[in-house]
N, C-alpha and C positions, 0 to 999 in steps of 0.2 A: 292482290293477287288471290284466289281464292286458296287456302291451304288443305290438301287431301288430308283426311283422316286416317292416321297410322293405324296400325293392326296391333294387338294387343303380343307382346313380346313372348318367347318361346319360352315360359316358367309356369309352373304350377300356380294357377291361381285358386282363391276362395272365394265363397259367397260373401256377399255383404251381411247378409244374416248372420254369419260366423263371429263378424267383427262385432257387429250390433250386440252379441248375446254376452259378449265380455263385460261383467258387472264391474270392474275395475275401472274401464276407460269411459262407462256413464253417458254412451253415445246414443241419438234419439233418433229417429228419422221423422222427418217433418212434411217433407215433399217428393212428388216425383211415385215411381210404381212401389211399392210395397211388399211386392212378392208372395201375397196372399193366395195369387193363383198357381203355385209350386215355381214358378219361372223367376229367380233372383240374378242381379247381376255380379258378375265376377270381379273379384280386384286383383290384378298382379304388381302393386305396388302403391305406395303413398309418397306423393311429391306435393310441398310445400311451394307457393307463389301466390305474389303480391302483384303481379303483372296484370296490367288491361288487357292484356293478349297474351295468355301463358299457351298458345298453339305451338309455338317454334321448340318447346322446352318440354313437351309431353311425347311418350313412346306410344301411347296407348295403353289402356287398361288401369290407368291408375283411380285413385281415390287421390282428388285436387283438395288442398288444404289449403285454406285462407281465414284472415281474420277481417277482409272485408277494407283495406287499406285503398283498394283499387275502384272503389265502388261509386266514385266520381268522376266524371269526365269520360263514360265509356258507353253511354248511348245517346242515337240519333235521333230519340223519339220520346219526349217528355211524357208520354200516355204510358209508355212500356219500360224504366229506366234501366232493368237489367237485362232486356231480351237480349240485347246486343253480346252483352257479357257472357251468359247463359249459350248461346248459340255458340261462340268462340269456345267454350270447355267441352261441348259436345262436338265440335267438329274436332277437336284436339283430340279424341279418342278417350276421354277421362270417361270413367263408367260411373264415379259419383262425385259429387261436390260435400267436404266437410268446412262447416262453418264456424269457426269459433268467437266464443264471447268474450268479449273484456280482451284488448284495452278500448278498443274501437268503439265497440257494438255493444248494447246491453243485450238486445235481444237480436234476433234474426231479421233484416229487415224485411217487411211482408211483400215488399214487389219482388224479392227475392223469391219468395217462395212460390209466388202465382207464376213468375217465371220459370221456375225449374217444372211446376205442373203442367205449364203450357209444352213442354221441352223433352218431358219425359225422363228427367234427370235426375236420379235419387238424392234429398240434399238431407245431411246427416247433421243436428246440431252438437257442437262439441262442447262442453262446460268448462267453465273457466280453470277448475282444477285439473284438466287432463290436457299435457302438453302433445303439439304436435309429433315432438319425435317419440313420445310414448305410445303415439299411435302406430307411425310406421313401425317400430320395434314389433307390437303386436300383429302388424301383417306381414312381416316376415318370420315371425314365429309360426303363425298359423300357414303360412307358404311351406315352412319346413315340415312342418307336422303333415301337409299333404303330398308333401314330395316323398317322405318317408313312406305313407301308407299306399302310395303307387307302386313304390318299388315293391313294398313287400307284397303286393299284389300279382305283381309280375312274376316274382320268384315263386309265390305259390304256383299261379297257373303253368309254369315250364314244369315245375316239379309234377303237376297233375298230368299235362300231356305225356312228359316221359314216363309215368307209370300207365296212362291209357295205352303205350305203345306195347307194353307187356301183356295187355290184355288179349282174351278170344276175341277174334273180329276187331282186331287193332285198329284199322284204317276206321271204322266206324265210330270206335270209342275216341280217338283223338278228334275226331269231327265233333263229336257232342262235349267234350270236353273244351274244345275251341267256343263253339257256342255258347255255352253256359259262361265262360269266365270274360267274355267278351258282351254278353247280352244281346247276341247278333243271330244272325242265319248265315251258317257255312256250306259251302257247295263246292264239291269236289267233280272237276271235268277229267275226262279221258284224251288222252293225246291224240285220239280223231274226233273230240269236240262233243262227245256224247256224255251227258249228267250222270254220273254214278253214285253219288251220294249224297244225302244232306243232311243237316241237324240245325234243329233250335225252330222257332217260329217262322212259316213260310211266309214272306213279305208279299205285298199285294204284286198283281199281276204286272204292271208296268216297271216295278223296282227290282223284280225277278227276271224279267226281261233285258231291263239294262246290265244288272250282274252277270247275265251268262252272256250277253253281247261283249261286255269288259273281259271276261275270261278269255275269249277268242283273240284279244287286241295281245294277250302275252303267250298266248299259246302258236309255236313254231309252225309254219306252214311251209311245205316244200317249195309252192311257188313264191313264195316272198321274197324279194331279193334283196331288203335291208332286214338288217337282225332285229328281235324282236326285243322289245323291254321286259327287264326283269317283273316290274310291277307296274301296275297302272293304278288310278284314283279317280272316281266321278261321285258327283252327289244329285241323287233323282228325288223328287217328294219327300223330302226333309232324310232322306235316308243317306248314309254316308257309306259310299261302295268301294271296296278293294279288291284287286287282283293280284295273283302271283304267281308266276313260274315255276313248275316244279319240274326236277333234272330229269324225269322221265316222259315229259314231252307234254303232259297234261296241264292243268292249273288249279288252283284253291281261290274262291271267290269268298268274299265277308260283306255282310251286310249289317251296318250296326248303327245306332241312334245318334252317335257322338263319332268321332274323330280324334283319339288319343295316341299321343308316342307310346303310350303301355301297349295299347291295343296292335300296332305296330310290332312291336317286340315281340309279343306273344304269338302273332299270326307268323312272324319270322320263324321262330321254334316250331309250329306246326309245319309248314313249310320243310324245313329241314326233315322231320320226321316223315313225314308222308311221301317226301322223294324217297325214301329208302322202303318204307311198307308199300308202296304202289308200285314199285319195280319188280315185278314178281319175274320177267326174264330181264336177267341181268347179263352183259358181255360178261367176259372175266375181268377186263379190264374195271367194269363197273362193281362186280363182284369184288375186287382188291381193294378199291376205292371205300365200300361201305364197310369193309374188313377194318380196314386203317380207321376211319370213322369211329368204328366201335370201340376197336383200341385206344383211341384217344379219349374217349367218355369214360372208360375204364382204366386210364391214369398213365399209358404209356407215355414215353416221351414225346413234347409237343414238336423237336425238331423231327424226328423219327416219321411222327405221323404225318406232318406235314410233308416231306419230302415223298410218302408214300401217297400222298392224295394228289399233290400237282406236280410229281415229276422232278427232271432236274433241270427246268428251263429258270430263267430271272423272271420276278414277279416286283411290280410296284405295291405299297399300300397309301389308298387313298382315305382322307378324312375330309368330309363337307358337312358344314352345317350353316340352314338357313339363317338369313339376317331376319329375318321375323316367322312367325307361326304362320302368317298367311301364304309363303314361299314353299311350294313343296319338295320334298328332298329329290337331289337330282337325279337323273338316269345317268349312270355312268358305264354302261355299257357292259356290263357284267355280268351273269347269276350269282356272282359270287361277292354277295354284298349283304350287310346287316346295321342293325344299329346297336349304337352302346348301350349300355346298361340305362342309362336315364333315359335314353330315347332322343336327345337331342343332335346326336350326332351320325352321319351316314358311314358306316365302315366297309372299305370294297378294297379287291384282289384285282388288281386287272395285269397283261402278260407286261413286258418291260417293253417291247416295240409299240405297245397301244399308247397313244397320244392322250393325255388328258386336256379336254381346253376348259376355259372358265365357267361357268355357270353364272348367269343373272341372278342377283338377289341370296347367293350366298358365296363363301369362305372355303377356300379348298387348301388342304394341305398334302403335298406329294411325297411320297419316301425316294430315296435313290433305289436304282434297281438291285435285287438282291434273290439268292438262291431260297427256296423254302426252309430251308434251316434257320435262316437268320432274319426270319419274318418279325420275330418280337424285335430287335431292333430295328425292323422298317416301322414298325407300328409305333414306335417311341418318335421315329423320324417325323413321321406322319403327324404326330399329334403335336410335336412341337412346330412343325411348320404352318398346319392349323392355327395355333396360336399367335405365331408372327402374322399370320395373316389378317386375323381379327385386331391384334394390335395396332397393326400399321391402316387396318382397312382395305387392303391389297387382295382383289378377287381368287388369286393364286398363287402361293409360295411354294417352290419346289426345295426339297432339303440340297444345301448347296455341300459337296463334299471336299473334303479337304484339299488342296492342291489346284482346286479351279482358280482361274483367271480373278484375279480383284476386280471389282468394281472399278469403273473410272467416270467422272462426270460429264462425258464427252456427248451423251445422248442428252443434256442440258442446254447446249450449246444453242443461242441464239434463243433462250428465255430466261433473260436476267432476275426476273421476278425469283423463279425459282430455284436458281443458282442462289442469290442471296439469302433466300428463306432457308436453305439446305445448309448453306454455311452458317447463317447465326444460330440455328436450331443446332449444329454439333458443336459450335462454342459454345454453347451455354446447356452443354449435358442431356441434350434432348429435354430440356423443360419446355412445355408448351406455353406457358404464363408467361415466362421470362423472355421467349424468343417473340410472343404478340407483344408484349411491352417495349421490345427492343426496335421492333419492324412498325410499332403503329396501326397495329390491325390486331382484327378478334382472335381469340385463340383460336376458332372453328376453322378459319382462312388459313392460319396456320396449319392445322391438322390435313386439311384439304390439299395444301400444296405439299406438304411431306408426302402425303399417301400417293401422289400424282408424280413425285420424283422417285419412290421405290416402284410403281409401275413403269415408269420409263427407261429407269436404269436395270428392271428386271433382276432386283435384288433384295435381299432383306435387313432393312433398315434398324432391325430391332437387335440385330447382330452385333454385338462390341468390336468385333474385328473388322467388320465390312464399314462401320463408323468410323474406324479408327483411319482405315486403307481411305475412305473418301476425304477425311480431314486433311490427311497429308497432299492429297491430290487436289483439294481445291485451292491450298495453300501455293499452289503452281499455277492457279487458272484465272486470269483476269477479271 
């Protein structure tokens, strides 16, 4: 059965050329695209495998490292002895292949070089003195540097946007900074759909028309029965388009050559500023909210500012994180949404009575309902719930307040495999390896069954109290 090529993980990658430039590694590209046209592959990690078929163990975006142990018995065609293996590496999503010299091969097999050239897979020769673990460490070091550089870029852009908001003609100044900092084209649309201002190089007419249409998607209409989304995205002719709703009823459109989490965060800061600046005719409530936001920016107590901005009602905090970079951030049905500092998590505020459903391809954590003054606590609850959702591979985890009923294994009745897996896993203190050995199955099977248990029980199996309660309950279950 064919294996779909996975997408690169949501981590900052580094160009393969940056790894090849490390003199201490001594790596040499000997096949595949050489990046001479200015377009180089991006590496998101390093993985070592000697399997003839490494696809099940690749996330996508890796530099796959091998010493060539698997080079026998992998081909169905003697005239192209390495084609099958290289095809599998490409299908698995690896962006490059590193071949280590010694102890199996003194030179890179010519057939492997030819196969990589045919399939467009960069092939890197690894000298005997360079260890695979040293390459992996170098990849992570370069990724950390890229991450810090992106965070610095976002911080500097946010500061520049704030400074632009204090200049004469602040709306145009903010748009110019947004276009400059993202290297794109920014478009401001009024509540009636008219184009007000723009900044940056104007894209081709088809791209401009698509961007204008996208701003209409997020702009509310009185005839529209369904709520409008807070943001929308599209890709047209290699241009990445994004549109964001403004609290004034207008919209901000942005067209860039690439789409990064940093650009999304920068655009979010521009949306907040433009919402304040474009609201020339505010109601008394709008003016009060704007004043509260200014007070917050100038250092007023967060609890007081939150209460002034949101009123006396109850709210929930939602943290959402896509499982892969290919999955877009979920639309949580609220304009009060943003992203974390690293751009990987969507943060949102929703009214307490609004239901938060699971979103395919995302992990969500939801806090308990709180008053605005307690939002920092709810933020911590949502972050903890998201961590539990990702650890247990559960689509959505809600914060479980103290005193709520303890979970019971009743929902697993009639499913002996799940009951036995849960009982064994709990008895072995949550060890995947030990449980797999005791049950005689693969550890991934144990993970899948436990995730299924967590979903059916609608509980957090990462919580030690929940585990204890379930263990005692299972002792009395036949």
